[in-house]
Structures are given as C-alpha cells and as structure tokens.
N, C-alpha and C positions, 0 to 999 in steps of 0.2 A: 961039372955043374956045381961042385964044391966051391969053387972060387966065387962064382955068382951068389951063391947063398951066403958066403962070408961077406961078400961087399955089401949085400943087401941088408945085413944086420949091422952095418955101421950106422952112426948117428948121422953121417952126412948125406946118406942114401935118401932120407925123407926130404930133405931140401932140394936134392937133385931130382927128383920126382915132380916136385912142385913147380921148379924151374922149367922143366921139360913140358909139364901140363900147360902153364901160361904161355909158353913160347906156341905150341900147337893152337890155343884158342885165339891168340894174336894173329896167326896165319889164316886161320878158318875166317875170322872176323874181316880182316882186310880182303880177302877173295870175295866174300858176300857183298861188302859194302862198295865193291868197286864197281857194281853195275853189270858185272859179267862180261861186257863187250869192251875190251880197250880200244877198238876203233872209235866206238861212240864217245868214249871219254875224251879220247884225243881230238876229236872233232869239236866237241863242246869246248875243250880249253882253247883252241885255235880261234873259235868264234869268238869267246870272251876277249882274247888278244887282239882281235880284229876291231872289236867295239872299243876297247881302250885306246888303241892307235887312232882311229879315227875321232874318237871323244877329243884325245889331245889335239888334233888338227882343228876342231870346232872351238875348243879352248883358246888356243892361240889367236884365233881370227876374232873372238868376240869377248873374251873373258880376261886374257892376260894383261890387258892394259891397266886395269883395275887391280886385279887379284895376284899379279905376279906371274912370271914365266911358269913357275912350279906350284902355283896356288898358296905361296907363302904369305901373301897379303901386301898391300902397300899403303900409303897415307891415305889413299882414296877408296880402298876397298879391303874388307877383313881377309883373314887367312881363311881358306877353305879346306885345311888338312884337318881330317876328322869329323867334318859335318856330314858326311854320308851322301847317299844317292837320293834319299827322301827330300832332303833340303834342296837339292838341285831341281829335282823332279817338280817341287812345290813352285819354286821361285821363276822357272823358265816356263812351266806350263801355263802359269797365270800372267805371264807376260811382264812380270815384275823385273826380270833380269832377262838379258842384259839391260841395264839402265842408261840411258842416253844422258839425262841431266839427274844425278844423284841429289836427293833432298831429304828433309825430315821424314817424309814418309814416301814408300814407293807404290804409286797406284797400279791397280790391275788394269791391265790393258791387252790388247790382241797379241798373242805371242809372237815373237820373232823367230824362234826355232820351235819346230814342230815335228811330231811323228817319230821316227826312229833316231833322228838326231838327238832328241831329248835323252832317250836311253843311253845312247853312246857317250854323251857328255856326263851323265849321272856315273856311267861305269867308270870312266877316267878318274872323276874326282873322288870316287870310292875307293880307286886304286892308291890313292895318296895317303889313306890310312884310316880305317874305323868310320863310326858313324851308322846311323839307323839305316836299313834298306828300304826301298819302295814297298808299301804293304801290297798284298795281293787284293784281289777284288773280293775274295772270301773275307779277309780281314776287315774291310771296311763296308761290307754289305750291310745297309740299313735294315734289311729285311728280318735279319736274325738279332735286331736290337731291340731292346726293352724300352718302349717309349716313355712309360711312367718313370723308370728309374732314369732316363736320359733327361726328362725334365729337371728333376731334382738335382742332377748333377750339373745341368747347365746353369741353373738359377745360382748355384752354390759357387761355380767356378768361372762362368763365362758372361753371365747376363750383365755383370757390372760394367763391362767394356762393350760388348756386342749387343746389347739390349735384349729383352726378353724374347724377342722374334727373331734375334740374329740380324737386325737391321743396321747394326753399326752404331758408333757414337764416337764423340770427340774425346781427345786425350790433351795431354799438356803438349807445349813447346811445337806446336803445329802438327802433331800426330793425331792419328785417329784410328779406332778399330774398325776394320772395313765390314761391310755387309757381307753375310754369307749367303745370300741368295743365289749367287753364280757359281758358288764353290762345289766341286764334284764330291762325293763320299771320300774318295781317295785324297783329295786336296785337304779336305777337314782333317783327316787321320794325320796326313803328313805335318799340317801345321801344329797339332797337338805333340807330334814326336819331337819336332825340331824347333818350336818357339820363334817364328820369324819376328823380326825387329822389337817392338816392346811386348810382345806375348811371352808369358812364361813357358817353360818346357814341362810338358805333362808326360813323362816317361812310364814304362810299364809299372814301376814301382808307385807312382803317384797315381796314375789311372790305369787300370788293367785293361787288357784288350776289350774285353766283353763290355766294360763301362764306357770306353771310347766309341764302340759300335751303338750303345744306348744313346749317347749324346748325338752320334749322327743321325740314327733313327728319329729322335725328336726333332733336329734342325729340318730334316728333309719332310717330316710330316706337316711342320708349322708352315711351310711353304704353301701347302695346298689347302691349308684352313680359310674358310670364308669368314668375313668380318660381320659377325651377328649385328653389331650396332650401326652399319652402313659403312661408309668410308673410313678405311683405316688410317688415313692422314699418315701413310709412310710407316706405320707402326713403330714409331719412335718414342711413343710414351705420352705420358701427360703434359710435357711441354707444349708440343704442338696442339693437342687437344685443349690445353687452359687458353693457349693463344686464340685459337679460333673460337672458344667460348667467350671470351673477353670481348673479342673484336666484333663479334656477331651480337653479342648481348648489349654491348655499348651502342653499337650502330643502330639496334633496334630501339633503343631507349632514346637516342637523339632522334630519330625518325619520329617517334611517338610524341616527343616534346615539341618538334616542329609543327606537327600536325595539329596538337591541342592549341598551341598558340596561334596558328593561323585560322582555327575556328573561332578562337575568342576575338580575334581582331574583325571576323566577318560579322559577329553578332554586335 
C-alpha cells in the first residue's frame, strides 16, 4: 500500500479525483434523466419520427408550392426555417394557411387541416430548425392570469391596433388587426410568441409568460362583459358611437324642423 500512499501524495492526485467524481456524477445524471425505461424512450422517439414523416407528406401536398420543397421559401411564400411549431399551429388552426389567394391580409376562416394533422405538420416544420413550441394549456390558461394587470398591458401594447375590447381595427396598405373574439387562449399566446403578419413579436424577454396569461385573462373576460350603456355598436370605439350620435341627432333635428314648419303652415 506504500505505492498507493505515495501516489496519493502527488499533486496530480487531486485533479484525478475531481475528474473521476465528475464522471460518476455525469453517469448518474444520464441514468436518472433517461426516464428509466429505454423501451418507452425508444417508442417516444419513433412516434416523433412518424409525426415528422407524416407532417412532411402534408407539407408536400399543401405548403411546398409557396414555401419550397424544404421550407426554404419562394417568391410567393416566406421561409419556414426557424419559425417553430407555434407559428404553424396558429396559422393552420385559424385557417389562414394554406392560403388559396395570398393578399395583404390573410383572413381567419374554417381550417383546411385539422386535428392530429396540424400537430404532425407543426412537428415537421419544427424539425427544420428552431422556433417557439406550441404552448401547453397550462401556459395559456386564463384562469391563472391577473385581469387587472392584463388590462394595463393590453392597453399599453395591443389596444392601438386591436381596439380596447379586442374588436380589431384598420391598418395601412389594406391590412387590419383582426378581432380576438374567436381566438382561443392558445392562439392568442401563439400570436404573441410569433408575431403573425404586421404584429410585433412579444417573446418572453418582452412579455413574461405570466404577463401573457394576464393579457389572455383580460381578453377572455372582456368577451363576457355586458354593455352597460345599451348596444355596444361592435365595440369599435368613438367612431361608430359618434357616427350614430350625429346621424340620430341630425335626423331628429330635421324631423323637428319639418314638424314645426308644417305646424306654421297650418296656422
């Protein structure tokens, strides 16, 4: 054992112990993080590869004409490399894509691709590289959001385009901010993550996840609020209210003038 004691006293012995300890920690971590069952991990990987393969088939049939055979983009469609699964889920689940007649604004319509095919297409586009993932139901759950905070954030970041009640509004060059009345919490979260069309991107460094949930809580609560003044007139703000006020007011004044004139003629 003298040789071991002599070896232990050498300066390099301390470094060797550290290296061995790090190696043991790495092996232990990889064993624990592997999920324990190699068969389950292999099955999950196979399922993911199957989704990507099926998503590729859907992409070739419905998207490749505009976005290129490998998602690299063409003159009629942008590149999808790096946009992520969230962008695909938003565009496809709202019916904006695939677009039959691309224009200044892609309107919301009945989805062409639905159900599991949306997930498969999103998995394929995500495999092309990077981009935000589809948020979970817990991430976009409005029940966990602060409505008061959401009101403040919505007025500061969203109301200029989407109107104070999320009813939408006109933009320049034939574009418009769509109404949020039909958007699901997940779709609203995805729109903030990906910034579709003219909308800016609100990533997690700009708006934290809890702030996004607060905005979703405000939008969803606003839908169910009653109009205390009577007819909401589409909730598009003072333009419609002023127009109705002027038309109704001037109309009443014209009728009153005609009635007074008719009375005077009779006398």
